[in-house]
N, C-alpha and C positions, 0 to 999 in steps of 0.2 A: 445365497449360492443358487444360480439358475441351472436349468437342464443342461445347457451347453457346458457349464463349468464341470458338472459331475461326469458328463460324457468324456470330457477331456482327461479327467482323473482316471476314469475307467480305461480309456484307450492308451494312456501314456503312463500307466502306474509303474511299469518297470523302470522308466527313465527317472522317476523321482529319487531313486536311490543310487544313481550312477554318478561317477566321476571319471574323467579320462585319465588313463595312465600316460606315462611319458611316450608311449607308442600310440596314443590316441584311441586306445580301446577302452570301453566303458568298464569301470570297476563298480561292482555292487557290494555294498557294505551292510552287514548285519552285526548286531551286538548280541552277546550271550549274557543272560542274567541268572543269578543264583539266589535262592531263598534260604534263609536260616529258618528252616521249618521246625526245628526242635526248640528253639528258644524265643527269639524275638519276633519271628515271622517276617523280618525285614528283607527286602530285595536289594541286591547289588548288581550293577553291570560289572562283569568280570573279565570279559574277553571280547575280541573283535575278529570277525571273519571278513576278508576281502576276497573277492572273486573276479578274476579276469577271465570270463567265460569263453571268448573267442580263442584264447591261447590255452585254455584248460589249465589255468594256474590259480591255485588256491592258497591262502595264507591265514593262519590263525595266530594271534598273540594275545597275551593277557594284558589287561589295562590296570591302572592303579586302583580301580574299584576292587580288584581281587586282593590287592594288598590290604585295603581298608576292611574287606570282609574277613581276611585272615586275622587281622588285629582285633576286630570287634566280635567275630563269631566263630573263629577257629577254622575257616575255610582252608583246606589243603588242595594242592594242585589236582586236577581231574586225572583219572587214569588215562584218558586219551591224550592229554597234554601235561606230562608229569613234571614240567619245570616252569615256574612262573616267568623266568627270564629269557626263555628260548622263543625263537621265531619258527613256527612249524609251517612247512610248505609241501604241497602235493599237487599231482596232476589231476587228481579226482577230488570230489567233494568228500571231506572227512566223514567217516562213518558216524560220528556223534551227531552230525547234522543230517546226513543222508537218511539215517534210520528214523528220522522224525517226519518223513514225507512219504505218502502213499506211493507205492511202486507203479509205474505207468502201465505195467502189464496186467494190472487188475481190470476185470471187466467194467468196474463202476468208476474208473479213473476219470472219464469224461464228465460224469455227473458230479464227482467230487470237485472238479475245477469249476463247473458251472455254479455250484453252491457257494463257492468262494468269490464269484464274480470275476473270474480270471479267464484269459484267453486260452483256447485249446492247446496252445504251444507254450504255455507258461513254464518257466524253468523252476527248479527246486528253491531257489532263493526268493523268487516271487511268491511262491506258495508259503514258505516259512514266514515271510514278512507279513502275511495276513493271519496265518494260523497260530504263529508263536511256537509251533513245534512242541507243545507241552506233552508230557507223558506222566502216567501215574507212578512210574518206577523211579523218578528222580525229581529234584527240585530246580530244574533248569527251564528257562524260557528264552526264546529268540525274539528279537524285535529289530525293525529296520532303522538305519540312521535317516533322520528326517533332515533334508537339506534346505538351504536358503536359495530360492530361485533368484535369478538376476534382478527381478523387480522387488525383491524383498519378501515375496510371497511364499507359501508352502501349501502342500496338499498331502493328505494321508487317508488311508482306508484301513478299517480294522473291524474286528468282531466286537459287538456290543457285549460288555462284561457286566456280570452280576444281575442280569435281568430276572433270574429265577428268585431273587431275594427281595424284590420290591413288594409293596403292599398289594392288597387285593384289588383295589380300584385301578392301580397301574397295570396289574396283570390283565384286567379286563380291557384296558386300552391297548395293550400290547397285542391282544387277540384281534384287534381291528386295524392294526397298522398296515399301511400300504407303502410299496416302494415309491419313492419320490416325496414323501412327507418331509417337511422341514423339521429340524430339531433345534433345541436351544441348549447351549453350553453354559453351565453354571458352576461356580466354584463352591466346593463344600470344605469348610474349615475344620470340622469336627467329625471326620469319618472315624468310626470305631476301630477300623483295621489299620489305616494308613495315616490318619490325621488329615492331611491335605489330599483332596481328591477332586475330580471333575465329573459332574453329574450331566446326564443328558435328559432333556425333558421334551415332552411333546408341546405343540403350540397352545394346548389347553392346560399346561402346567402339571402333567402327570410325569413324575420322576421315573424313568423306565430303566435306567442302568448307568454305567460308568464308562469313561474312556479307559484304555489300557494305562496302567500306572506309569509306563515309560514316557508318556506324553505330559504328565502332570506338571512337572517343574518348568519345563520350557513353555507350555501353553499358558500357565499362569502369568508369565511375563508378557506374552503376546496379548493376553486379554486386558492386563493392566495398562499396556501402552495404547491399545486400540481396540476396545471391546466391540465396537460396531463392525470391525473387519472380520471377526470370527464367525463362522457359520457352518452348519452341519446339516446333513440330509441322510435319510434312510435310503439305501440304494438297492437292497435286496432283502426279501423275507424268504426263508427256507422252512416251510411247514413240516411237521412230522410226517414221515419217519426220519427226516434229516437229523443229524446229531444236534442236541440242544445247544451246544456251545457254538454251533454254526448257524443259529437261527436268524440272526439279524446282523447285517453288514452296514456300516456307517462310512460315509465319506465326509471329511472335515477339511476346511481350508481357512486360511487367514494370512496375516502379514506379521512379520517379525519386527521388533523395534529396530530403529536405525543402528547399524553396525553390530547387530546381535547375531551370533552364530549358534544355532542350537546344537545340543549334545557335545559341548566343548569343555565341560568342566573337568576337574582333575580326575574324577572317577572314569572318564572316557579316554584319557591320555594312555598311550601304550607304555608298558613297563619297560619293554626292550627299546633301546635307542635306535634300532635298526628295523625299518619297515621296508623290506626289499621289494615287495610287489608294487607298492604305490607309495614311494617315500614322501611325496608332497602331502599325503593325507595326514602325516604327523602334525602338521601345523593347522589343519583344517578340522580335525576330529575333536 
């Protein structure tokens, strides 16, 4: 991945998660995941947020991942969305998501966006797509739908996960990392937490962290089909006193196998048969 590629990812990040509605306005899509923190520690995609920002229309519905989590781990509907089968619509971003983004009136909001490698005019969905919107008070996390580009390619940008848990030698290498350095993506088959995982390594083979879990299943298929097409690059380093979880931002790109649509498994399909904001997404998601 060259500098031009990552510059395009930076400049067009908001467009990666867009799909046009029937009125040709872009719909941005985020998924909501829940962790069974008390028992298995497993994560499940449980819901989908679609946002038609130009028309101020937001929609949330549960996916079949919520039903799977209910059967396996006892998940009950969230207080904000109390019925698994309902379609929730609003003219404003639902509080469950809005409260996971720093308010723009804060004096350090511009620095917050800079640390996330986002445009000064980034909207809340773009912010959540990078940060995940995690909070210490619940077991929820937000992640973006990764799309298939017309040429079969994809791009994504994310915070490096787990870097504080790597060995001492890797910690030393992390301290010298510079924006622009290429990274290697490697499959890990025996991760003690998740089993299957994707590691990120430096060019001299220091394992420095992991990709977000939501990328793993789809990226493994892309790597198996065309390993030479997967590439990653460190795009930003935020030294202390920036929050540790925002220390390193990675850009990753590659190509999907022919006729492969990412994030299209049963767990991503809507529970409700009616997707009123973007009905065509029922067949794409």
